[in-house]
N, C-alpha and C positions, 0 to 999 in steps of 0.2 A: 300534627296541626291542620285544621281543614281552611280552605280558603272559598270565601262566597263567590258566586258565579256574580260577576257586574254587568253581565252583556247578555242578559234576560231577555229574548224577543219581545218586539213591542207588541204582538199580538198576544202574547203568552201574559205580560205584562197587564196589559187591558182586559182578559178573560180573568186572570187574578184578581182584577181590583174589582170588575162587576161582580162576581161572584162575592168575595168580602161584602159587600154594596148591597147584595141582594140576601146575604143572611142577618147582615147586621136589619136590615127593613125587616126582614119578617121577623126578627129577633122583638122589635119597637111596636110591628102592628101584626097583629097575631091576624088578621084576614087576609094577608099576603102568603100565595101560596112558597113554601119552602124554595130556596132556588131559583125563583123567576126573577129573571135581569130586569134591572130598570127599566128598560124602553117598553118591557110590554104591561108595565104598572102605571095604572092612575092613582097617582099618590091623594089630591085631591078630590075623586071618585069614591078612592078606598077600593079600585076597581081593576079586575084584569083589562088591558086595550088588547080587545078581541082580533079589530082590524089587523092590528101592526101585528099581533100574532099569526094569524093567516096569513097576510100578505110575506111575510118569514117562510113559511112552511112553503106556500106555493114556490118561491125564489127557490130553495134548498130540491122540492120535487124536480123545478125543471135543470137545475144543475144536475141532479143525478141523472137525471133521464137522457140526458147526451152522454153520458159515461162510457164507455163498453167495455163490459166486462170478461175478461181473460178466460176461453174457454176453457170445459172441464174436458173429461175423457167420456165417450159415449154420445148420448143426443146432441148434448151442446156443441161440441166440436163438429158432428154430421152438419148439424145448424147451418152452422156460421161457414162451413166448407158448400155447402149450395149455395148459400148467400153471393160468395164470391165465384162459381162460375165452375169449384171444383167438378168433376164429373163423378157419378157414383161406381165406376171401377176405371181402372187401369185402362182397359182395352180402350175404352170411349173416347181416351187424346186420338185427336186427329192433327197427327205430324205430317206435316210436308217436307218431304225432304228430294224436291224438285231436282237436286245439284245429282242426285245419281253416286254422292260416293258412298252413302251407306243408308241402309233402312233402321226405322222405331226399332229399339231392343225392350222387348215385352219386358222384361226382367227391372230394367231402367226405368220404364214406368211405373210398375209397381212400387218401387224404391220413393220414387217421385210423391207418389201418390198417396201413399199411408203418410207423407207429411206436409199433405195437402198443396202441393201444387196447382196453379191454376192453369188452364193451356195455355195461356200467353206465355205465361212462365218456364213450361215444359217446352214450347216450340224454340224460346229464346235459349233454351240448354242448345239444344240440338242445332240451330243457328250458329254460335259462338261456338260447338266443336268442328263444326264445316270450316268457318271462317279461322279458328285459330291453331285447332288440333289437326287437320289433316294436310294443311300444308307443311308443318313439321313432320309426318309420318312421313308423307310422300319426298320430303329432302331427306330425311333417313336413308329412305329404301334406295331413293337414288345415290346417295355416297358412297351405298352397301352394293347397289350393282356395279357403279364405279370401281370401287376394292374388287368385284369379281374380275371384270373386265382385265384389267390390269394384271390380275393374277393367270390369266389364259396367255396375255399378252407376253408375260415374265418366261411362260411355261413356251409356250409357239416360239420362243426366239434364243430360246438354250439358256436364261440366267439372268438375276437384275441388270448384272454388268453389260450385257448384250444387248439386252431390249432397252437399259438408258443411250447408248449410242444412236439405236438404230432410231430410238423417239425425236433425239436430236437434228437427224439427218430429215425424219418426214417431216418436223416440224419445218426446216428451213427448205424443205424439198414444196411443200405446201403452199408456202407464203410465196414461192417465189410464181408455180405456175394456176395456181387455185383462185376463184373468190372465195374471199375472209369464212363467208357465209357456209360454204360449201366445205370450206376444213374447218371449220369448227363443227360442222355436223358429221360429217365422215370421222372425225377425231373422237366423239361421243360413244363410238360402240366399235366390239371386237373386230364385227364383221366391218365397220367402215376403216379404220386403222389396216384391216388386210390388204381393202382395195387402194387402199391407199400406197401400200409398200409395193404393189406388183405394177400400179404405175411409174413408182421411181424405180423400181428392176429396169422396166421396159425402156427406161432412159428416154422416155417424149414427154413432151408437155400434155398437161390435162386429156386438151383436144386433138390429138393427132395420131390416136389411135390406126393404125393400117388396115385393120380382119374390116372385110364387109364392106369398105365404100360400094359409093352408088356413082354416077354419072357426075357427082359434085364434086367427088373425089372426098366426101366423107362419108363414115358407118352412118345408118340411118338411124342411130341413136344419137349420133353425135350433131345429126342436123337438128332432131329435136330439140339436143342441149342448146345448142347455139341461139334458136330459135325462143326458148324461152327466157336465157339470159340476156334476149334484144328486150323481151316483154317489160314496160315499165312498171308493171307489178312486179320483177326481180328486179332491179335496178335502180328504183327511184321508191317505191312503196313496201320496200320489204317485207313483201308477203309472207306468210309462215310458210302459206300452201304450195307455195310457187319457188321457196328457194327447199321444202322437204323433194318436190320432184326433180330437183335438180340432182342436189344431192342422190336421189334413189336411181336415177339414172348414170351417173359416175359408179355407182356400186354395181349396175346392171352389167357396164362394159368390162367393167376389171373384178367385179366380184370372183370369177374364177375358183378353183378347188383348193380348199386351205391347203 
């Protein structure tokens, strides 16, 4: 058993009613064009309301002119791409990579060009890669490097258990004798850890190395280190460049042969 649709849309109902009225009117008045809606027919004059018909046509034409047709293949698509600013060839994208982390990739540009990317959209892809992807890659690379450095230290100290014990001793010694920043920097590389180990093996505080002392009783490198550590850029501003120089100074003094 079929069920009638009681929820006929209002517009559809109106259209159906208008059409029915037009058909009935045409049947009773032979002068009326078949299918002409009531609003375009003057029953008294028995003529078409031309002005209303023209106004309706102009309104429809104006509405259609504001609609954008989806581009097809070939010339239509190319015309719209040019209007949006897509260059004729992918090598015409002027990609800026001022950060120096990577350069524009020709194959990637070609694929984006095929999909109609504008220059601004292409630039955004590269900017997002630099902002989001590169830090992740660098972090992974640092973790990989750290794992490699730990493997070298385990090998140098004769196995995991021996390295675990030495590592604990080095950390305690460093905290007692070195500024925190210097300890952190030394602990981040194989060479830095070995320099820290030689300091601990010498049984001296970090700035009491006896070799090559001058009239002040300190080695030339030690004088420079003390001077840098008194600099406000080191103890107040925590300037990365100054901290790195202090760390390198410790490595020069205690670098030695592995």
